[in-house]
C-alpha positions in Angstrom: 173.7 101.0 119.4 170.1 101.6 120.9 170.7 98.3 122.9 174.3 99.6 124.4 173.6 103.3 125.4 170.1 102.0 127.4 172.4 99.4 129.0 174.8 102.6 130.3 172.2 105.2 131.3 170.1 102.2 133.4 173.5 101.2 135.1 174.3 104.6 136.0 170.6 104.9 137.3 170.9 102.2 139.4 174.0 103.5 140.8 173.0 107.0 141.4 170.2 105.2 143.3 172.2 103.3 145.1 174.4 105.9 146.2 171.8 108.2 147.6 170.3 105.5 149.5 173.7 104.9 150.9 174.5 108.6 151.8 170.9 108.8 153.6 171.9 106.0 155.8 175.3 107.3 156.4 173.0 111.0 157.5 170.3 108.7 159.5 173.2 107.1 161.5 174.4 110.3 162.1 171.4 112.0 163.5 171.0 109.1 166.2 174.4 109.3 167.2 173.8 113.4 167.8 170.5 112.4 169.2 172.2 110.4 171.6 174.8 112.5 172.8 172.2 115.5 173.2 170.0 113.3 175.4 172.9 113.0 177.7 173.6 116.8 177.7 176.1 117.4 175.0 176.1 121.1 174.0 177.1 120.5 170.9 175.4 117.7 169.9 172.1 119.8 170.9 172.7 122.5 168.8 173.7 119.9 166.0 170.1 117.9 166.6 168.5 121.2 166.4 169.8 122.3 162.9 169.2 118.6 161.4 165.9 118.9 162.6 165.4 122.4 160.7 167.3 121.7 157.7 165.6 117.6 157.6 169.2 116.3 157.0 168.9 112.5 158.3 165.7 112.8 159.9 162.6 114.6 158.9 162.0 118.2 159.2 160.5 119.7 162.8 160.4 123.2 163.3 159.2 122.7 166.9 161.9 120.0 168.2 164.4 122.1 166.3 163.4 125.2 168.4 163.4 122.6 171.6 167.0 121.8 171.4 168.3 125.4 169.7 166.2 126.4 173.9 168.8 123.4 175.6 172.1 124.5 174.1 171.2 128.5 174.7 170.3 127.5 177.9 174.0 126.5 178.2 175.3 129.8 176.6 176.2 128.2 173.2 176.7 131.2 170.8 174.8 129.6 167.6 172.3 128.8 169.5 171.3 132.3 171.1 172.3 133.5 167.3 169.3 131.2 166.2 166.6 131.7 169.3 167.3 135.8 168.5 166.4 135.1 164.5 163.6 133.4 165.7 161.9 136.0 168.3 162.7 138.3 165.5 160.8 136.6 162.9 158.0 135.6 164.7 157.6 139.4 166.2 157.5 140.3 162.0 155.0 138.0 161.5 152.5 138.5 164.2 150.3 141.3 163.7 148.5 142.5 167.0 144.8 143.4 166.9 143.7 147.1 167.2 141.8 148.2 170.3 138.5 149.7 170.2 138.0 152.5 171.0 135.3 152.7 173.8 132.6 155.1 174.1 132.1 156.9 177.4 128.3 157.0 178.9 127.0 159.8 178.3 126.4 161.5 181.9 124.0 164.1 182.5 124.8 167.7 183.7 122.7 169.4 186.2 121.8 172.5 185.8 123.3 175.3 187.5 121.4 176.3 190.8 119.8 180.2 189.8 122.3 182.6 192.1 120.4 185.3 194.4 121.2 188.3 194.0 122.3 190.3 197.4 121.1 193.4 198.2 123.5 196.7 197.0 124.6 198.5 200.2 124.7 201.8 200.2 127.9 203.7 200.6 128.7 205.2 204.2 129.6 208.9 204.1 133.2 208.9 204.6 133.4 212.7 205.2 131.3 213.7 208.2 131.1 216.9 210.2 131.4 216.6 213.4 129.1 218.6 215.1 130.5 218.9 218.9 134.3 219.5 217.3 136.1 222.2 219.5 137.3 224.9 216.8 141.2 225.3 216.9 142.8 228.7 218.4 145.3 230.4 216.4 149.0 230.7 217.4 150.6 233.8 217.9 154.2 234.7 216.5 156.9 235.3 219.4 158.1 238.8 220.1 161.4 240.0 218.1 164.3 241.7 220.6 166.3 244.6 219.7 170.4 244.0 219.2 170.6 246.2 221.8 168.8 244.5 224.5 170.5 240.9 224.3 172.8 239.5 226.6 176.8 239.4 225.6 178.5 236.3 226.3 182.2 236.3 227.3 184.7 235.6 223.8 186.6 232.7 223.8 190.4 232.6 223.3 191.8 231.4 220.1 193.9 228.3 220.0 197.7 229.0 219.9 199.2 228.0 216.8 202.6 225.7 217.3 205.6 227.2 214.6 206.6 223.9 212.8 210.5 223.8 212.4 212.1 222.2 209.3 214.3 219.3 209.4 217.7 219.3 208.3 218.3 217.7 205.1 219.0 214.1 205.0 222.2 213.2 203.2 221.3 210.8 200.1 224.0 208.1 199.4 225.2 208.1 195.8 223.9 205.0 194.0 226.5 202.2 193.8 227.2 201.4 189.9 226.6 198.3 189.0 228.7 196.5 186.2 226.8 195.4 182.9 227.8 192.1 181.7 228.4 191.6 177.8 225.4 190.3 176.3 225.9 186.8 174.8 225.7 185.5 171.5 223.0 182.8 170.8 223.1 180.6 168.4 219.9 178.9 166.7 219.2 175.1 166.6 216.9 173.5 164.6 214.1 171.9 166.3 214.3 168.0 165.1 210.5 167.4 163.2 209.2 164.4 164.8 207.5 162.0 162.7 203.6 161.1 163.7 202.7 157.7 164.6 200.2 156.5 162.5 196.6 156.3 163.7 195.6 153.3 166.1 192.6 151.0 164.9 190.1 149.6 167.2 190.6 145.8 166.4 188.0 144.8 168.4 185.3 146.6 167.0 187.0 146.1 163.6 187.0 142.4 164.2 182.9 142.1 165.1 181.7 144.5 162.3 181.5 142.3 159.6 182.1 139.1 158.2 185.7 137.8 157.0 186.5 135.6 153.9 190.1 133.7 153.1 190.0 132.7 149.1 186.1 133.6 149.2 185.4 130.5 151.7 184.0 131.8 155.0 186.4 131.6 157.4 186.1 129.0 160.1 187.8 131.2 163.7 187.2 134.9 162.6 184.0 136.5 162.9 182.9 135.3 159.5 178.6 133.6 158.0 179.8 130.2 159.8 181.2 131.4 163.3 179.2 133.5 165.7 181.4 135.1 168.4 181.0 137.0 171.5 183.4 139.5 173.4 184.0 137.5 176.8 186.0 140.6 178.2 187.7 144.5 176.8 190.6 142.2 175.2 189.0 138.5 174.3 186.9 137.0 171.7 185.5 133.6 171.8 183.9 131.9 168.4 182.2 128.9 168.0 181.8 127.7 164.0 178.6 125.8 162.8 178.9 122.4 161.0 181.3 121.8 158.3 182.6 119.2 156.0 185.9 118.4 155.1 187.7 115.6 152.7 191.1 114.3 154.3 193.2 111.6 152.4 189.9 109.9 150.8 188.0 110.5 153.6 185.1 113.0 154.7 185.0 114.9 158.1 182.4 116.3 159.8 183.4 118.9 162.0 183.6 122.5 163.8 185.9 124.9 165.4 185.9 126.7 168.5 188.4 130.1 168.3 190.0 132.4 170.9 190.8 135.9 170.2 193.0 137.7 173.0 196.2 139.9 173.5 194.8 142.6 171.3 197.0 146.2 170.2 195.3 148.5 169.2 198.2 150.7 169.0 200.3 148.0 166.8 196.8 146.5 165.5 197.4 143.1 166.2 196.3 140.3 168.2 196.8 136.2 169.2 194.0 133.7 167.7 194.6 130.0 168.9 191.6 127.8 167.3 191.2 124.0 168.0 189.1 121.7 165.7 186.2 119.1 167.0 185.7 116.3 164.7 182.3 114.6 165.2 181.9 112.0 162.4 184.7 110.5 160.0 182.8 109.1 157.0 184.5 106.3 154.7 184.3 108.1 151.5 184.8 112.2 150.5 181.9 114.2 150.4 181.3 115.4 147.1 181.0 119.5 148.0 182.4 119.9 151.2 181.6 123.5 153.1 184.8 124.0 155.3 188.5 125.8 154.1 190.8 123.5 152.3 192.9 121.4 154.6 196.1 123.5 153.0 198.5 122.3 155.6 197.3 119.3 157.1 196.0 120.5 160.8 193.2 117.9 161.3 193.7 114.2 161.6 191.0 111.7 160.7 190.2 111.2 164.2 187.0 112.3 166.2 186.7 114.8 169.2 189.1 117.7 170.4 192.3 118.0 168.8 194.4 119.5 171.0 196.3 121.3 171.4 195.6 123.6 168.3 196.9 126.0 166.4 198.1 129.4 167.3 198.5 132.5 165.3 199.8 136.2 165.3 197.4 138.4 163.1 197.9 142.1 162.3 195.3 144.1 160.2 196.7 146.6 157.7 193.7 148.7 157.8 190.2 147.8 158.9 189.4 145.4 155.9 192.4 143.3 155.5 194.6 141.1 158.0 197.2 139.3 157.7 197.7 135.3 160.5 201.4 134.0 160.6 201.1 130.4 162.3 203.5 130.4 165.2 205.2 127.2 163.5 206.2 129.7 160.7 204.9 127.4 158.3 202.1 129.2 156.7 200.6 132.6 156.3 196.8 133.3 155.5 195.3 136.7 154.1 191.6 137.5 155.4 189.7 140.4 153.9 186.6 141.7 155.2 183.3 142.3 153.3 
């Protein structure tokens, strides 16, 4: 019995070692094909090569080469590369501690002693009131003599002005007022004003989408802002997203892929938008992956073929509130529900 158990354990160990070596060989082959495309200028391949240099998947870890290829992809405005470089810049600024500048003592300066101030001789005040010896004395003025009233000359009196008699005007006849007929008062019946229903408050769709990370059944959304997709607002009503490298199993075959999505037609009043996404299959493996990282293939919207799988999928989405939204495919085959963290 012990010999049988030992034989079974030895067989399992050999099988697992062969599978691990085979998987390492597959990953190294994938890396070599990406490196060739990256040297030819493919921006997606440049980002994947940088990511594999960072994680050591299919090659050895090399942070310097990873930063180099991130920079090459960022020069072409690849969103995920820009996010990686920004995170690396923040990390390096935190670790660097600038040296404190030592205070430099200012050289002592000799201050010359102030020169003695000479006192000016005080001048004697000049007398403001001096009597002039040669100034003549003022003569007194005599008052005029008073003339008696009998001896004053008499002037002729002016005649008083004549007053004209003002004759009263005859009384004007005032016309009698014309009677104005008064209309009978109208009876007004009050009508009840209709009650207008207040519309529901509009949602800022762009702000709600970019504010958090969206999930579908505990899986990070591939074509919405999430932990696996970096998104940038390209205009007032459009968002462009690129996902990172993910894996999925289809027909006993492992697929390595990423997703590009475009959010457009945003309406804050109706809280809805349009979503179109396209798969880019970068590698097809001969066997399925043990732990695929992408969303499950619920309707077969991907095929086992490398390259961009146009024309893609179009969906209509609507936000119920700022943390819940639903999307329906244009062909009405399936609906998705997403929740924001």
